[in-house]
Every structure is written in C-alpha cells, then in structure tokens.
C-alpha positions, -999 to 999 in steps of 0.1 A, spaced: 552 798 -731 584 800 -717 592 785 -687 621 798 -668 619 793 -633 651 788 -615 662 755 -604 683 726 -590 681 694 -592 695 671 -560 710 638 -570 735 613 -555 758 589 -567 734 564 -546 706 559 -523 718 564 -489 740 599 -493 720 620 -480 698 637 -510 667 641 -488 681 656 -458 703 685 -481 670 690 -509 643 693 -475 669 716 -459 677 737 -488 638 740 -491 636 756 -461 662 774 -459 654 791 -491 615 787 -483 632 809 -446 646 836 -469 605 848 -484 612 829 -517 580 808 -528 600 777 -535 584 747 -557 590 712 -540 594 680 -564 608 645 -565 619 622 -591 604 591 -592 569 573 -574 582 582 -542 553 591 -516 570 601 -486 599 625 -494 575 648 -508 553 650 -476 587 665 -461 593 683 -491 555 699 -484 562 705 -447 594 727 -456 577 749 -483 542 749 -474 532 735 -512 520 705 -522 555 680 -533 550 668 -563 567 640 -582 584 641 -617 580 603 -628 586 598 -666 580 564 -666 548 564 -651 538 600 -673 562 600 -701 587 618 -706 562 645 -727 547 657 -691 576 662 -672 584 697 -685 547 701 -683 542 686 -648 568 711 -634 554 739 -647 522 735 -633 540 728 -597 564 756 -599 538 782 -614 540 816 -596 571 801 -576 607 821 -571 624 787 -574 623 751 -574 646 721 -554 639 690 -575 652 661 -554 662 631 -573 659 591 -569 687 562 -563 721 571 -581 715 599 -606 727 578 -636 698 547 -621 663 544 -637 638 519 -645 651 482 -651 667 471 -685 651 510 -701 686 527 -701 683 563 -684 643 563 -684 632 576 -650 664 586 -639 674 618 -621 698 622 -646 668 623 -679 645 644 -660 674 668 -657 685 670 -691 644 672 -700 642 704 -680 677 718 -686 684 721 -651 716 724 -633 724 694 -611 740 695 -575 757 660 -567 750 656 -531 782 632 -522 784 607 -487 821 616 -479 822 602 -442 844 569 -454 867 586 -484 889 619 -489 911 621 -522 888 596 -539 859 620 -536 877 638 -570 875 610 -593 841 599 -578 824 635 -589 850 636 -622 831 606 -630 795 616 -627 800 649 -640 819 638 -674 796 605 -676 774 622 -699 783 656 -711 743 666 -712 743 662 -678 754 696 -662 772 688 -627 777 717 -619 784 716 -577 786 695 -551 777 694 -516 801 670 -493 775 652 -466 786 636 -428 818 653 -430 835 642 -400 859 669 -392 875 703 -404 907 679 -410 887 661 -434 866 687 -449 902 705 -458 915 672 -477 881 669 -494 882 702 -503 915 705 -520 909 672 -535 882 691 -556 899 719 -565 912 692 -594 882 683 -606 867 716 -617 833 711 -599 831 738 -572 821 726 -533 786 745 -528 780 734 -494 799 709 -467 775 694 -437 790 680 -408 773 647 -392 741 659 -369 718 631 -356 691 659 -354 683 658 -388 678 620 -389 649 608 -398 631 575 -388 625 541 -412 607 514 -413 601 487 -440 590 506 -469 612 538 -461 609 568 -439 577 575 -415 557 594 -432 553 633 -419 513 623 -411 524 603 -382 550 617 -368 539 655 -376 556 673 -341 586 652 -344 589 655 -384 584 697 -380 617 699 -355 636 677 -380 630 699 -412 640 731 -386 672 711 -381 673 701 -414 675 737 -424 699 752 -402 724 725 -410 723 738 -448 719 773 -436 753 769 -412 771 747 -443 757 754 -480 764 787 -498 730 799 -503 738 828 -529 760 802 -550 730 776 -551 705 803 -561 730 818 -585 732 782 -600 697 776 -602 692 806 -624 715 792 -649 685 769 -658 681 770 -697 644 778 -713 615 759 -717 592 765 -742 558 743 -736 525 750 -717 518 743 -679 499 709 -671 461 720 -662 437 699 -648 406 713 -665 426 710 -701 432 674 -703 403 663 -687 383 683 -711 408 671 -744 405 631 -730 380 611 -747 341 608 -737 341 576 -715 318 549 -727 287 547 -707 292 525 -674 273 488 -676 251 485 -643 275 458 -631 311 452 -641 333 423 -633 320 397 -610 293 405 -586 300 402 -549 264 388 -531 253 418 -509 243 407 -469 210 413 -463 221 435 -428 238 462 -457 208 476 -477 213 500 -504 206 534 -495 200 563 -516 227 591 -523 216 622 -523 223 651 -551 249 676 -545 243 706 -564 254 719 -597 256 683 -611 286 677 -584 292 640 -571 314 638 -538 343 618 -544 356 613 -508 395 601 -505 411 582 -477 435 603 -459 452 607 -425 479 590 -408 469 549 -426 465 563 -458 490 589 -468 500 580 -506 488 597 -533 498 624 -561 479 661 -562 469 654 -597 442 626 -589 426 651 -569 432 676 -590 419 658 -621 387 648 -605 376 681 -594 383 691 -632 357 662 -641 326 676 -620 339 659 -583 334 677 -553 363 659 -536 367 653 -498 390 638 -476 385 619 -449 406 597 -422 396 561 -416 410 560 -382 390 586 -369 355 596 -387 331 569 -383 315 577 -414 323 591 -450 313 623 -461 280 631 -468 269 628 -503 296 604 -511 292 589 -540 327 572 -548 356 566 -535 393 567 -536 416 550 -512 452 550 -521 485 534 -509 496 540 -470 503 518 -442 472 499 -432 495 474 -416 508 491 -393 472 506 -381 453 472 -387 436 470 -348 428 507 -353 416 506 -386 399 473 -375 385 487 -344 362 520 -366 334 493 -376 313 519 -384 334 528 -411 341 496 -419 304 486 -426 298 521 -446 329 515 -471 311 474 -476 276 495 -484 287 517 -503 308 495 -525 278 468 -522 254 495 -537 280 495 -569 290 532 -564 328 535 -579 356 522 -556 392 532 -568 420 514 -545 454 509 -545 477 486 -522 471 497 -491 430 503 -502 430 468 -514 445 461 -480 415 484 -463 390 463 -487 401 430 -479 384 402 -456 412 403 -428 447 419 -428 469 401 -400 440 385 -390 425 418 -380 389 423 -395 385 446 -424 357 460 -451 350 429 -461 341 441 -498 365 416 -512 369 376 -502 407 383 -497 429 378 -472 459 398 -467 492 394 -446 525 410 -441 553 394 -457 593 394 -456 595 395 -493 594 436 -512 580 437 -540 587 468 -559 593 481 -591 575 497 -625 554 477 -643 538 476 -678 497 472 -674 466 463 -696 434 464 -682 418 428 -685 382 442 -672 360 470 -681 353 490 -647 350 524 -631 385 535 -642 390 518 -676 380 499 -705 396 465 -710 423 468 -732 433 503 -716 473 505 -712 493 515 -683 522 521 -667 523 514 -627 545 510 -596 545 480 -569 558 488 -533 550 464 -508 558 439 -484 520 421 -481 505 399 -502 467 395 -508 452 352 -511 437 355 -535 463 373 -559 436 379 -584 393 373 -587 371 361 -611 377 392 -632 419 410 -628 424 447 -628 452 445 -647 475 426 -669 519 427 -656 540 418 -685 571 422 -660 589 408 -637 561 373 -649 532 379 -669 505 374 -646 470 393 -640 465 407 -605 434 425 -589 398 427 -586 372 444 -606 335 438 -589 310 457 -593 322 492 -591 351 484 -572 389 485 -589 412 476 -562 455 466 -572 483 466 -558 492 490 -587 498 525 -579 495 548 -611 493 584 -620 462 593 -635 482 628 -657 492 598 -683 457 590 -686 432 618 -676 405 595 -690 405 576 -660 392 603 -639 368 618 -663 355 579 -664 350 577 -627 335 607 -623 308 600 -648 305 562 -632 296 579 -595 267 603 -618 256 570 -631 255 541 -605 
C-alpha cells in the first residue's frame, strides 16, 4: 500500500511560538474550502486535538514515537488520514525537542522524517527583525533530513516590521508563506495544565477557531501551502487497523476471580447482576464530559474491535452508568476543577463504587485515579480506593518506562509499556499493596493500585502499542 496524502508539519523553534493557533487556523481554513482535513498532534497532548477536531470535524489524533514506537507513526497517520485531501500535523515544543535524554526520539523532527513530510516553521517574530534569518537558517540546516520548506511569521507588529522580516528572510532561501499580526481574539485561555479544553468552553472555542481561520486566510498563502503539502514523499505500508491488531495480539490469559488486594465491600453496596448484551457484546462505559476530556481515539476503537460496545457517559450530569455496563474506563482530565460537582453527583459515585466492588474491570488513568479516591481536595469521591487526593504546587511531567507489577484487568505482571505523567495533584499513599506499575525514571518507584478488577494509576498509556490490553480488558468484562 502506498500512502500519498498531502501533508504538512507545523513546527516552531520553541513552545509559545503560536503553533496551535496557526495549525488550528490552517486546518479550519482548508476545511472551509471543502477539503477533508486530517488533524494530528505530535506527542501526548490531549487538549490541542480537541481544537483540531473543532476545526476539521474529524477526530484529532496523536503521533507519539515514545508511547507507540517509531514503527507505528506512519500506520497511525495513515489510519487517521484515510480518505482525506490533506493532513496537518502540529508539532510539540521546539522542532528538535523530544524525550529527555533520548536524542531525537518523539521530537517533531523525527515524526516529520518518518512521514517524509515538509516542515513549515512558525516563528514568533515579536522581538526580532533581521535576526529571524539566522534563526531560520539554523533550524533549516541543523538536520539535512528535515525539510524546513517554509516559514509563517507570527505576532508581527506592523507593516514596517513585516517588511524588515521579509527582507531578512529573502537571504535565507526559506520562503515566507504567511505573516500573521498580533490578534487578541485568537487567544485561548490557559490554566495549570495548559489550554482550557474545548469541552469546557464550546461556544467560545468555536468563536476562537473561527477567528484563527480568518487570521490564517488573510495572512497565509493557502495555495502555496497546499502545493507544498502535495510534495510530501510517498510512504509504503498498511494503515493501522484496530480489528487486525486485536485479532493478531496474543490471547489474554484467563483472568483470576480477584486481582491484587481485595478491598472490603460495604454492606450497603450489594453486588448487582449485570445484564447480558446481544451477540456476546459487553458494554464498556467511558467517562467523558468537561471533567474527563483526555483520551486517545484508538482506545475506543480497540475496545470495539475486541468485542465491546463503547458507551460514553458524563460523570457531571449522568446519575447512573449506562445500562448493561460490564467495564469502566475513566481517563484523564480536570476533576480537580469540578470536584464539588463530581462530589454532588452521589448516585453516580455509588454506582461506580458498586461496579468496582463487584469485581468488574475498571481502568483509571490520572483523573480517573482521583475520581476513584476517597476524597479530592476534601470533597468526597467514589471511595473505591482508600487514598486521599489533593492539588499540589508541583508539576509532574514526563515520559516514563513502566513494567506491570501486579496481574490486572489490563496486563499480566511483567508487561512493559511506556507512559506519560502530566498532573499537579498527589495521592496519598502513592501506591497500594498491589501496585500498578514499577517506574524506572526519573527515580525508581512503584505507583498506582490494582484492587480486584481496578487498575488505577497516574500513567497515561497508548494502547496501540499493546493492543492485547484492550483484548484482555474486554475478556475480563465477559468473565467478571
């Protein structure tokens, strides 16, 4: 199979240059021309893809060479871009920044090379003039395999400023494909973990994306950018397919009746039989809504391919789990922002606890871990785990090499996965009697909890790297 979707990678010299604004604006501008635009984000970021999805009407997808491996970058790209006229890939941090201590691994530069895609450099020009040429020349010449093929100048102050920048760049050999003035209306609010997700500000986000598109239409040469995108080299290989990878993953070992430490079940939460669904399907409820916005689209696709019926629910609004729920996935997000509202939904908290204490498989990552705790910043949560969670001044951020310490509904002990931590909260204690993961860096430690069917941890993982995780989880839904 030959992959020949026109594609562009939007990169920058550093974070804060305006990549998200420009990439999202480009996606929306091209989509308004009637093109089917496939949105992608380098790295583990969950928030930017939400804005990308709003701009294109398609699921925003991540390309992370650390979490998934370099061999999956092109297949996952092809999966997301199937049937599209154009793919726009937003980079992460600076062009050549990647996993700490790992060279180019997981950098935008590496992904661009793996995709054989031209790179457009977004430069914050607000505090420079002629020096911009030296900056662009350095980035364009650093790695000959990275094709820096154009520049979009961002935060330009005036017509005279633009003229000086263009004159300087004439000598660099890298064409200017856009020039964007400072514009307050395209700014998006941020807080302790970055931009505020789309789900929390839908109407304002729609307006902001519209403003980004208009700014890009006025300031960028869309025809030249599309022509550049069509110059991407052909890729050979098959697109990633959830059904194929689940079918070819090793069959999961039969789950045992109780995994890890068994928590006492309160007498007022009796087990309730979970109804069967047609054709052997099992309902896997996936938390969504404003408090739980962090998820990779491939997880739901893998669960579906493994035989689950995936149903989304909102812990802020829904008082019961979806009918027939046999398993529960609670990803990341911002429960600390919504702790009072989550706590006030006592019927759902009780339903979640009842499901978990009944032995059903529950996969909880980061925000999910906080929701399963006894309390979060003093607000009662589900009480599945006997831990207390609170906000912290310290940001915990980075990739992690992990190994499963305890058999769980997700993996057998010894399974190796790579993950990512991103939070300003702490839980006490940080690990249970049966920890979820052993983590190698930045220090050796165990973390997380395996308790009956519950697997709860701060680590975000990408199941495309281990599709057997979804298969094992759904199998546990069938036998629990």
